[in-house]
FIDREN-615438 format. One record per atom (N, C-alpha, C): x, y, z. Coordinates in steps of 0.001 Angstrom, whole numbers, plus 500000, padded with zeros to 6 digits. Each point is the difference from the previous one (the first is absolute). Layout:
<xx->X; yy->Y; zz->Z>;
...
This chain:
<xx->482847; yy->502386; zz->500287>;
<xx->500578; yy->498493; zz->499685>;
<xx->501481; yy->499777; zz->501082>;
<xx->501101; yy->501029; zz->499391>;
<xx->501008; yy->500191; zz->500562>;
<xx->499917; yy->500298; zz->501230>;
<xx->499240; yy->500974; zz->500874>;
<xx->499521; yy->500112; zz->500949>;
<xx->499891; yy->498736; zz->500954>;
<xx->498634; yy->499424; zz->499486>;
<xx->499430; yy->498786; zz->500774>;
<xx->501168; yy->499250; zz->500141>;
<xx->500815; yy->500019; zz->499094>;
<xx->500972; yy->498603; zz->500135>;
<xx->501509; yy->500265; zz->500946>;
<xx->500274; yy->501486; zz->500212>;
<xx->500712; yy->500184; zz->501297>;
<xx->499080; yy->500036; zz->501241>;
<xx->499021; yy->500339; zz->499712>;
<xx->499338; yy->499705; zz->501440>;
<xx->499771; yy->498772; zz->500607>;
<xx->500063; yy->498902; zz->498934>;
<xx->500120; yy->498544; zz->500489>;
<xx->501195; yy->499847; zz->500121>;
<xx->501070; yy->499912; zz->499484>;
<xx->501580; yy->499901; zz->500213>;
<xx->500076; yy->500936; zz->501685>;
<xx->499844; yy->500872; zz->499740>;
<xx->500070; yy->500671; zz->501940>;
<xx->499191; yy->498871; zz->500962>;
<xx->498936; yy->499707; zz->499493>;
<xx->498951; yy->499524; zz->500884>;
<xx->501142; yy->498574; zz->499981>;
<xx->500231; yy->499526; zz->499100>;
<xx->500890; yy->498367; zz->499801>;
<xx->501028; yy->500315; zz->501155>;
<xx->500978; yy->500624; zz->499340>;
<xx->500977; yy->500230; zz->500677>;
<xx->500323; yy->501167; zz->501072>;
<xx->499125; yy->500652; zz->500737>;
<xx->500124; yy->500846; zz->501120>;
<xx->500453; yy->501672; zz->499109>;
<xx->499616; yy->500380; zz->501214>;
<xx->500712; yy->501990; zz->499523>;
<xx->500717; yy->499708; zz->499514>;
<xx->501258; yy->499806; zz->501087>;
<xx->501493; yy->499747; zz->499437>;
<xx->500109; yy->499151; zz->499253>;
<xx->499757; yy->499246; zz->499270>;
<xx->500229; yy->498661; zz->499572>;
<xx->501438; yy->499756; zz->499001>;
<xx->500585; yy->499348; zz->500529>;
<xx->501201; yy->499436; zz->498701>;
<xx->499872; yy->498914; zz->499679>;
<xx->500319; yy->500416; zz->498495>;
<xx->499606; yy->499044; zz->499132>;
<xx->501735; yy->499231; zz->499435>;
<xx->499798; yy->499021; zz->499935>;
<xx->501924; yy->499190; zz->500047>;
<xx->500333; yy->500205; zz->498790>;
<xx->500959; yy->500582; zz->499202>;
<xx->500311; yy->499779; zz->498663>;
<xx->501063; yy->498716; zz->499921>;
<xx->498686; yy->499249; zz->499237>;
<xx->501158; yy->498118; zz->499836>;
<xx->500675; yy->500464; zz->498561>;
<xx->499666; yy->501092; zz->499398>;
<xx->501106; yy->500417; zz->498590>;
<xx->500470; yy->501428; zz->500302>;
<xx->501003; yy->500426; zz->500113>;
<xx->500172; yy->500935; zz->499674>;
<xx->499975; yy->501139; zz->498691>;
<xx->500738; yy->499089; zz->499199>;
<xx->500077; yy->500673; zz->498589>;
<xx->499285; yy->499634; zz->499130>;
<xx->499427; yy->500643; zz->498846>;
<xx->499277; yy->499769; zz->499053>;
<xx->500627; yy->500728; zz->498831>;
<xx->499292; yy->499156; zz->498930>;
<xx->500046; yy->500597; zz->498689>;
<xx->499287; yy->501385; zz->498935>;
<xx->500390; yy->501106; zz->500221>;
<xx->499417; yy->500812; zz->499366>;
<xx->500413; yy->500013; zz->498454>;
<xx->499200; yy->501455; zz->499496>;
<xx->500015; yy->500121; zz->498427>;
<xx->499963; yy->501767; zz->500268>;
<xx->500737; yy->500188; zz->498928>;
<xx->499639; yy->501619; zz->499728>;
<xx->498857; yy->500511; zz->499732>;
<xx->499247; yy->501420; zz->500881>;
<xx->499072; yy->500062; zz->499438>;
<xx->499420; yy->500464; zz->498542>;
<xx->501092; yy->500008; zz->499112>;
<xx->500006; yy->500393; zz->498655>;
<xx->499083; yy->498779; zz->499201>;
<xx->500795; yy->499115; zz->500325>;
<xx->499712; yy->498238; zz->499778>;
<xx->498703; yy->499547; zz->500972>;
<xx->499570; yy->500483; zz->500900>;
<xx->499100; yy->499272; zz->500418>;
<xx->498383; yy->499582; zz->499362>;
<xx->500004; yy->500909; zz->499535>;
<xx->498468; yy->500271; zz->499170>;
<xx->500118; yy->500015; zz->498602>;
<xx->501236; yy->499340; zz->499516>;
<xx->500155; yy->499716; zz->498668>;
<xx->499599; yy->498798; zz->499710>;
<xx->499181; yy->499627; zz->500054>;
<xx->499295; yy->498365; zz->499671>;
<xx->500461; yy->499680; zz->498800>;
<xx->500661; yy->500422; zz->499076>;
<xx->500070; yy->499557; zz->498806>;
<xx->501656; yy->499723; zz->499702>;
<xx->500646; yy->500160; zz->500883>;
<xx->501487; yy->499892; zz->500236>;
<xx->500042; yy->499217; zz->500891>;
<xx->501040; yy->498970; zz->499668>;
<xx->500830; yy->499071; zz->501241>;
<xx->500613; yy->501176; zz->500777>;
<xx->499799; yy->500125; zz->501722>;
<xx->500987; yy->500400; zz->500828>;
<xx->501482; yy->499910; zz->499509>;
<xx->500894; yy->501131; zz->500213>;
<xx->501372; yy->499672; zz->499975>;
<xx->500517; yy->500901; zz->501639>;
<xx->501393; yy->499557; zz->500389>;
<xx->500734; yy->500403; zz->501193>;
<xx->499167; yy->500026; zz->501012>;
<xx->499555; yy->498937; zz->500513>;
<xx->499275; yy->500390; zz->501310>;
<xx->500854; yy->500241; zz->501052>;
<xx->499608; yy->500682; zz->501009>;
<xx->500546; yy->500299; zz->500916>;
<xx->499835; yy->499355; zz->501216>;
<xx->500561; yy->500112; zz->501052>;
<xx->499729; yy->499882; zz->501722>;
<xx->499375; yy->500719; zz->500582>;
<xx->498940; yy->500037; zz->500791>;
<xx->499800; yy->500641; zz->500893>;
<xx->499967; yy->499306; zz->501444>;
<xx->499930; yy->500383; zz->501390>;
<xx->499909; yy->499377; zz->501164>;
<xx->499024; yy->500617; zz->500828>;
<xx->499184; yy->498867; zz->500862>;
<xx->498675; yy->500272; zz->500599>;
<xx->500544; yy->500509; zz->501132>;
<xx->501375; yy->499984; zz->501178>;
<xx->500174; yy->500366; zz->500465>;
<xx->500365; yy->501353; zz->500007>;
<xx->500411; yy->500612; zz->499055>;
<xx->500475; yy->501356; zz->499737>;
<xx->499039; yy->500667; zz->499692>;
<xx->498821; yy->499766; zz->499097>;
<xx->498916; yy->500314; zz->500225>;
<xx->499077; yy->500568; zz->500791>;
<xx->500008; yy->498686; zz->500893>;
<xx->499541; yy->500179; zz->501746>;
<xx->500440; yy->501169; zz->500542>;
<xx->501387; yy->500188; zz->500044>;
<xx->500761; yy->501229; zz->500532>;
<xx->499333; yy->501335; zz->499284>;
<xx->500247; yy->499994; zz->498840>;
<xx->499347; yy->501123; zz->499414>;
<xx->498977; yy->500472; zz->500280>;
<xx->498839; yy->498985; zz->500370>;
<xx->498808; yy->500591; zz->500653>;
<xx->500204; yy->500330; zz->501160>;
<xx->500270; yy->499499; zz->500440>;
<xx->500356; yy->500560; zz->501576>;
<xx->500335; yy->501268; zz->500018>;
<xx->501328; yy->500507; zz->499295>;
<xx->500491; yy->500952; zz->499680>;
<xx->499304; yy->501274; zz->499970>;
<xx->498788; yy->499394; zz->498508>;
<xx->499086; yy->501089; zz->500201>;
<xx->499144; yy->500492; zz->500594>;
<xx->499524; yy->499535; zz->501193>;
<xx->499538; yy->500399; zz->501254>;
<xx->500175; yy->501028; zz->500514>;
<xx->501753; yy->500480; zz->500135>;
<xx->500361; yy->500677; zz->500251>;
<xx->499801; yy->501651; zz->499383>;
<xx->500425; yy->499448; zz->498552>;
<xx->500086; yy->501196; zz->499231>;
<xx->498991; yy->500435; zz->499102>;
<xx->498935; yy->498797; zz->499981>;
<xx->499115; yy->500206; zz->498778>;
<xx->499384; yy->499629; zz->498984>;
<xx->499248; yy->499004; zz->499708>;
<xx->500180; yy->499188; zz->499189>;
<xx->499858; yy->500907; zz->498342>;
<xx->500680; yy->499443; zz->499144>;
<xx->500270; yy->499913; zz->498720>;
<xx->499940; yy->498599; zz->498806>;
<xx->499699; yy->500535; zz->498780>;
<xx->499685; yy->499414; zz->498923>;
<xx->500490; yy->498844; zz->500051>;
<xx->501166; yy->500262; zz->500071>;
<xx->501132; yy->498499; zz->500537>;
<xx->499719; yy->499277; zz->500998>;
<xx->499465; yy->500460; zz->501099>;
<xx->499622; yy->499022; zz->501071>;
<xx->498890; yy->498987; zz->499409>;
<xx->499269; yy->500367; zz->499418>;
<xx->498264; yy->499313; zz->499644>;
<xx->500809; yy->499078; zz->499045>;
<xx->500820; yy->499885; zz->498756>;
<xx->500870; yy->498999; zz->499480>;
<xx->500659; yy->498820; zz->501193>;
<xx->501027; yy->500607; zz->501007>;
<xx->500509; yy->499215; zz->500858>;
<xx->498718; yy->499155; zz->500543>;
<xx->498914; yy->500675; zz->500456>;
<xx->499089; yy->499497; zz->500790>;
<xx->498888; yy->498896; zz->499081>;
<xx->500025; yy->500178; zz->498818>;
<xx->499835; yy->498888; zz->498653>;
<xx->500509; yy->499007; zz->500357>;
<xx->501020; yy->499857; zz->499886>;
<xx->500972; yy->498447; zz->500218>;
<xx->499384; yy->499638; zz->501530>;
<xx->500274; yy->500639; zz->500893>;
<xx->499781; yy->499266; zz->501437>;
<xx->498723; yy->499360; zz->499899>;
<xx->499121; yy->500763; zz->499176>;
<xx->498724; yy->499454; zz->499759>;
<xx->499595; yy->498500; zz->499364>;
<xx->500690; yy->500283; zz->499077>;
<xx->499962; yy->498759; zz->499078>;
<xx->500942; yy->499067; zz->500625>;
<xx->500975; yy->500136; zz->500583>;
<xx->500506; yy->498950; zz->500592>;
<xx->498782; yy->498895; zz->501407>;
<xx->499546; yy->501412; zz->500778>;
<xx->498994; yy->499454; zz->501171>;
<xx->498798; yy->499322; zz->498846>;
<xx->499629; yy->500186; zz->499121>;
<xx->499085; yy->499425; zz->499010>;
<xx->499988; yy->499031; zz->499813>;
<xx->501373; yy->499359; zz->499375>;
<xx->500536; yy->499024; zz->499608>;
<xx->500505; yy->498603; zz->501053>;
<xx->499962; yy->500998; zz->501278>;
<xx->500828; yy->498629; zz->501060>;
<xx->499047; yy->499972; zz->501049>;
<xx->499502; yy->501153; zz->500665>;
<xx->499198; yy->500012; zz->500913>;
<xx->498454; yy->500134; zz->500076>;
<xx->499250; yy->499152; zz->498941>;
<xx->498003; yy->500188; zz->499656>;
<xx->499390; yy->500526; zz->501549>;
<xx->499236; yy->500648; zz->499879>;
<xx->499298; yy->500483; zz->501318>;
<xx->498688; yy->498677; zz->500245>;
<xx->500382; yy->499720; zz->501254>;
<xx->498736; yy->499028; zz->500053>;
<xx->498669; yy->500218; zz->500674>;
Protein backbone atom coordinates (compact mmCIF):
# COMPACT_ATOMS: atom_id res chain seq x y z
CA UNK A 1 0.00 0.00 0.00
CA UNK A 2 2.80 2.44 0.90
CA UNK A 3 4.69 1.72 -2.30
CA UNK A 4 1.52 2.18 -4.35
CA UNK A 5 0.87 5.52 -2.63
CA UNK A 6 4.42 6.70 -3.29
CA UNK A 7 4.14 5.63 -6.94
CA UNK A 8 0.89 7.59 -7.26
CA UNK A 9 2.55 10.68 -5.75
CA UNK A 10 5.46 10.32 -8.17
CA UNK A 11 3.08 10.12 -11.13
CA UNK A 12 1.12 13.15 -9.86
CA UNK A 13 4.11 15.39 -9.06
CA UNK A 14 6.76 13.99 -11.40
CA UNK A 15 10.03 12.14 -10.79
CA UNK A 16 11.65 15.14 -9.08
CA UNK A 17 8.34 16.66 -7.94
CA UNK A 18 8.48 19.39 -5.37
CA UNK A 19 5.70 19.61 -2.82
CA UNK A 20 5.39 23.05 -1.30
CA UNK A 21 5.48 23.21 2.49
CA UNK A 22 2.58 25.49 3.36
CA UNK A 23 3.31 24.84 7.04
CA UNK A 24 6.89 24.24 8.10
CA UNK A 25 6.51 23.63 11.84
CA UNK A 26 4.48 20.97 13.63
CA UNK A 27 3.78 19.77 17.15
CA UNK A 28 5.45 16.56 18.26
CA UNK A 29 5.35 14.50 21.43
CA UNK A 30 8.05 12.30 22.90
CA UNK A 31 8.18 8.64 21.97
CA UNK A 32 7.47 7.46 25.51
CA UNK A 33 4.19 9.43 25.49
CA UNK A 34 3.09 8.72 21.92
CA UNK A 35 1.75 5.25 22.67
CA UNK A 36 0.70 5.79 26.30
CA UNK A 37 -2.89 6.47 25.26
CA UNK A 38 -4.29 6.38 28.80
CA UNK A 39 -2.19 9.38 29.83
CA UNK A 40 -2.58 12.87 28.42
CA UNK A 41 0.67 13.92 26.74
CA UNK A 42 2.74 16.68 28.36
CA UNK A 43 5.68 18.72 27.12
CA UNK A 44 5.08 18.98 23.39
CA UNK A 45 8.07 19.84 21.22
CA UNK A 46 8.23 21.51 17.83
CA UNK A 47 9.51 19.83 14.67
CA UNK A 48 10.33 21.40 11.31
CA UNK A 49 9.47 19.80 7.98
CA UNK A 50 12.16 21.65 6.03
CA UNK A 51 14.75 20.32 8.49
CA UNK A 52 13.30 16.81 8.17
CA UNK A 53 13.56 17.11 4.39
CA UNK A 54 17.20 18.26 4.60
CA UNK A 55 18.07 15.30 6.84
CA UNK A 56 16.49 12.92 4.30
CA UNK A 57 18.51 14.50 1.46
CA UNK A 58 21.71 14.11 3.48
CA UNK A 59 20.90 10.45 4.13
CA UNK A 60 21.33 9.74 0.43
CA UNK A 61 25.03 10.53 0.80
CA UNK A 62 25.74 8.92 4.19
CA UNK A 63 23.31 6.01 4.08
CA UNK A 64 19.91 5.65 5.71
CA UNK A 65 19.67 5.14 9.46
CA UNK A 66 16.59 4.56 11.65
CA UNK A 67 16.42 8.25 12.55
CA UNK A 68 15.80 9.04 8.87
CA UNK A 69 12.69 6.86 8.88
CA UNK A 70 11.26 8.97 11.70
CA UNK A 71 11.93 12.14 9.70
CA UNK A 72 10.36 10.57 6.60
CA UNK A 73 7.29 9.68 8.68
CA UNK A 74 6.76 13.36 9.54
CA UNK A 75 7.00 14.29 5.87
CA UNK A 76 4.66 11.48 4.78
CA UNK A 77 2.10 12.49 7.39
CA UNK A 78 2.20 16.09 6.14
CA UNK A 79 1.84 15.02 2.50
CA UNK A 80 -1.02 12.68 3.39
CA UNK A 81 -2.90 15.48 5.13
CA UNK A 82 -2.27 18.28 2.65
CA UNK A 83 -1.76 16.72 -0.80
CA UNK A 84 -4.29 14.00 -1.52
CA UNK A 85 -3.53 11.69 -4.39
CA UNK A 86 -5.80 12.60 -7.27
